[in-house]
N, C-alpha and C positions, 0 to 999 in steps of 0.2 A: 318694159322698163324694170330695172332691179329696184324693188320697193325697199329692200333693206338699205341699199345705198342711198336712196332718196330720203329715207328717214334720218340717216346720219347727217344729211345736208340740212334738213329742216330743223332738226333738234340740236344742231351745232355740236355734234358728238366729238369732233376733232379738238374742241377747245376744253374738254372736260378736265384733263390733267393740268393744263396751264392755269385755268381758272381756279382750280382747287389750291394749287401751290401759291398763287398770288393772293388768294383770299386769306390764307393762313398768316400772311404778313400785313397786307393792307386791303381789307375787304372793300373799302370805298373805291379804290383804284380798279380793283378786279371787276366790280360792278359797273364802273364807268366804261371800261373797255368793252364789256359785253353789251351794255345798253347802247353805246355808240354804234356798235355793229348792227344791232337789231333795229335801231332807229333809221340807220342808213338803208336798211333793206325792207322797210315797211311797204313801199310801193311795189317792189319786185315780188315780195312774198304774196301780196294781194293778187298780183297778176298771175303768179304761179298757181295759187289756189283756184283761180277762176279759169285756168287753161282747160280747153276742151279737146285739144289734140297735141300731138308731139311737137308740131311746129311752134305752137304757142308756148309750150313748156320750154322748148329750146331757147326761144327769144327771152323768156323770163330768166332762165338760168344764165344766159350770156350776159344779161344786165347785172345779175348778181355777181357774176365773175369779175366784171369790170370794177364794181364798187368794192368788192372784197380785196382786189388787187390794190386799189387806191388806199384802203385802210391799212393793208399789210405794209405798204410802202412807208408809212409814217413810223411804224414800230421798227421796221428794218433800219430806218435812218438812225433811230436811237441806238440800236445794237452796233451799227457800223461806226457811229461817232465814238461810242465808248471804247470799242475794240481798237480803233485807230489811236485814240489818246492813250490808252493803256499800253499799246505797243510802243508808242513814242517815249513814254516814261521808262520803259524797260531798256530802250536803246540808250537813253541818257544815263541810266544807272550803270550801264556797262562802261561808260566813260568817266562818271563822276568820281570814283575813288582816285583815279589818276590826277584829277584836279586837286584833291586834298593833298596827295603825296607830292605832287610837283610843287605846290605852294610850300610845303614843308621843306622839300629839298632845297629850293631856291633861298628860303629864309635862313635855313640852317647853314647853307654855304656862306651867306653873308655874315652870319653870327660867328662862325669859326674863323673866317678871314679876319674879322675884327680882333679875335683872340690872338691870332698870329701877330697882328700889328702891335698890340699891347706888349706882347712878349719880346718882339723885336726892339721896341722902344726901351724896355727895361735893360736889355743887353747893351744898347748903345749908351744909356745913361750911367750904368754901373759897370765899369771896366775892371773891377777888382777880381773878377773871375779869371782874367787872362794872366796866365803864367806860362802858357805853352804846354805845361804838363800837369796843371792842377787837377783837371777832371780825370786824367789818367791815373794820377796818384790816388784820387778818391776811390776809384774803382779797384785799385790794388788793395785799398783798405778793407774792402769787402771780404778779402781772403782772411784778414785778421779776425774780423767778426765771425766768420764761419769757424775758424779755429777755436775761438773762445766758446762758441756755442757747443762745439763738439766736446771740449774739455768739461763743460758744465754737465753735459749729458752723462759722460763717464763718471764724473764725481758723484752725481746724484744716484747713479746706478749702484756704485760700490761703497760709497760713504754715506749715502742717504741725504746729501745736501749739495747744493750748487757751490761752485767756487766764488761766483759773483752773480748778482742780479742784473748787472749791466752787460748784456751780451753785445749790443751795438756800441762799442766804445769809439768807433770812428764813423763819422758821417760820410757814407759812401755814395750819396746821391749826387748826380751831376747837376750842373746849373739848369739844363733843359728839363730834367725830371722835376726839379724844385719849382720851376716856372709853371710846368704843366699842372702840378699838384695845387699850386697857388691859384692859377687862373681858370682851371677846369675842375674846381672842387665840386663834389656831388651836390652840395647844398645850393651853390650858385647856379650850376648848370641845370638842375631840376627846376629851379624857379624860372630861369630865363627861357629854357626850351618849353616849359609849361605855358608860358605866355605866347610863344611862337605857335604851339599847337592849338591854343585857344583861338588865335588869329586864323589859322588854317580852317578851323571848324566854322568860324563865322563866314569865311569865304565860301566854304562848301554849303553852308546853310543858305546864304544869299543866292547861290547858283541854283539850288533846289527850288527856292521860292520863285525865282524868275522862270524856271522851266515849268513848274506847276501852273503858274499864271498863264504862260504861253499855251499850255496844253488844256487849259480849262475848256470843257465841252462847249461847243457852239450852241447857245440856247435857241437860235433860230432853227437849228436842225432837229433838236430833241424835244422841244416843247410842243406837244401835239396841237394845242389850241392856236398855234401860229401857222399850222398847216391844214387847218380844217377845210379850206376851200377845195382841197384835193378829194375830200370825202363828203361833199355836200353839207358842210357846216354842222356835222353831227358829233364831232369829238370835243370833249371838254374834260380834261384831267385836272383842272383846278390848280394849275401852276401859277405862281406869282413870280414873274421874271425878275423884277427889280429886287425883291427880297432875296431871291436865290443868289443873285450876283453878289449882294452884300455879304451874305453868310459865307459864300465860298471864299471871298477875299480875306475875311477875318480868320477863317479856319486854316488857310494855307500856312500862315506864320506859326500858329499854335501847333499844328501837326508836325512841322519840320523841327521846331525848337524842342518839343517834348521828346522826340526820338533821338536827337543828336546830343542832348545834354549829358554831360559826364558828372554824375552826382558829387564825387569826391574832388573834382577839379583835375585839370590836365597835368598839373605839377606832380600829382601823386602817381600818375602813369609814368612820367619821366623818372621819378625817384625809384619806382619799381624796376625799371630797366637798368638804372645805374647801380642798383644794389647787387646785381649779378655781373657787373663788369669786372674784368681781371684787374690786378694792380696796375697803377699808372706806368710803372717801369716797363711793362709789356709793350706799351705804345711808343716808348722812346726809341727812335731809330738809332741804329749804330752810327757812330761818327766816322765819316769817310777818312781814311788814312791818307795824308798828303806828305809826299817826300819833299825834301829840300827845306829851305828856311820858311818857317810858319810865322808870318808877320801878324800883327794885331788885326790888320784889315782882313787878311785871308782867314784868320781864325774866327773873326766875327761873321764873315760870310758863311763859314762852315756851320757855326752854331745856328745861324738863322735858317739855313737849309735843314738842319737837324730838327729845328722847331717846326718848320713847314711839314716835313715828312711825318713827324710824330703826331701833329694835330690832324693831318690828313688821315692817318691810320685811325685815330680816335673817331673822327667824323664818319668815316666809312663803316667802322665797327658799329657805331650808334645807329646809322641808317639801316644796317642789316637787322639789328635787334628791333628797331622801330617797326620794320616791315613784317618780320616773320615770327618774332618771339611771342609765345602764348603767355598771357598774363591772367592771374586770378582776378585782378581788378576788372577784367573784361569778360569774366565768365569762362576763363581758360581758352580765350580766342586771341588771335593776333589782332593788332590794330587794323590791318587791312581787312581781315575777316569781319571785324566789328563795323567798319565803314560800309562794306558790301551789304551786311545784314541790315544796317541802318537804312540804306537805300531801299531795300526790299520792304522794310516796315513802312517807310514813308509812302511807297507806292500803294501798299495795302490799305493804309489809313486814308490816303487821298481818294482812292476809288470808293472806299466805304463812305467817305464824307460826300462825295459826288452823288452816290446812290441815295444816301439819306436825304440830301437837300433837293436833288432834282427828280428822283424817282420815288419819293415818298417812302423810302426804306426798302423798296424792292431792289433786287440785284439785276445785273445784266443777264444773269442766267435765267431769271424769270422771263425776260424779254426774248431770250433765245427760245425758250419753250413756247412763247406766244408766236414767234415767227414760224416755228415748226407747225404749230396748230393751224395758222393761216395757210401754210403750204399744203397740209393734209386736206383741209377743207376745199381748197382749189383743185386738188387732185380728185376728190370725190365729184366735184362739179364736172371736171373734164371727162371723167369716166362715164358719167351719166349722159353728157352731151354726145360722146362717141356712140353710146348705145342708142340714143334717140335718132342718130343719123342713119342707122342701119335699116 
């Protein structure tokens, strides 16, 4: 018989690295793991020491093999449980950003639809804009403004002073442009959409809380003292199930809320986006030219369509900025990147809280090391058994 291999078995050589790593974090748990294993093997080790021939040694080693497998199964359950829950959280995180943005898209669509309705109502109540050519005449006035501005530039260049300080002598804004500026002013929009985004954040937050609660590790699987019958009642890692459940439930809300909080408020994010928006005139759709007699009813219909098209352009432009624009308020990240990173941070903090509460500060990596140690110890036993059979 290979005495070096036999010594590795009796001295628990396979557990050296795992025990040392666990002891650095939680010496009590590390000692409990090894003491539970030694206590479970007292009878078989006594039989192994008293063995007088290979058959007796084989029987003692086979008994140890069964007990070690039972012990290993408990810690493997812990690893499997955490790995499965971790994987499920990552799956949810791949879908979670769309929950935020779909909520935003739906609420923004309703918001801008209401804006259209308000502007439509203004058109219907105030018919003074209708002259058939009033808006067109206003746009012709822009040529006058341009001419005055050009004359001012020449005068300033050659005479050292402007002809007039009033370059916009004619109001060349159309009724639609005026309505857009009035009802989609940056101040109002940043406040209103800030509230919408805050609502989206709460929906996203509640979804994460629900998912984390659903993925909370099954204490029946991971608390060793509930599985002791599989290893002859020798495992006791001092877990308190009721207290653990209570701590986990409290920590879920704290973890999610702390990650998703936007310190300066969501309205500041909206304001930052609107600050880089082009002038409102860019969004005002060109009025469709209609031949023939332009009645007041048909003119009103055209203006409403122009409002709809203009607001739609504004809405889609805002959605693009909301999704991809990198903002210094978010650390030079886009909102989507921020939401994705928030999910990753939530997962990291959640796993850390689970490990702290349920594993005494040990990580799942410690238990993977422990599983590997059990496998190596069982391999030593199997190699010795094979040798004894020869």
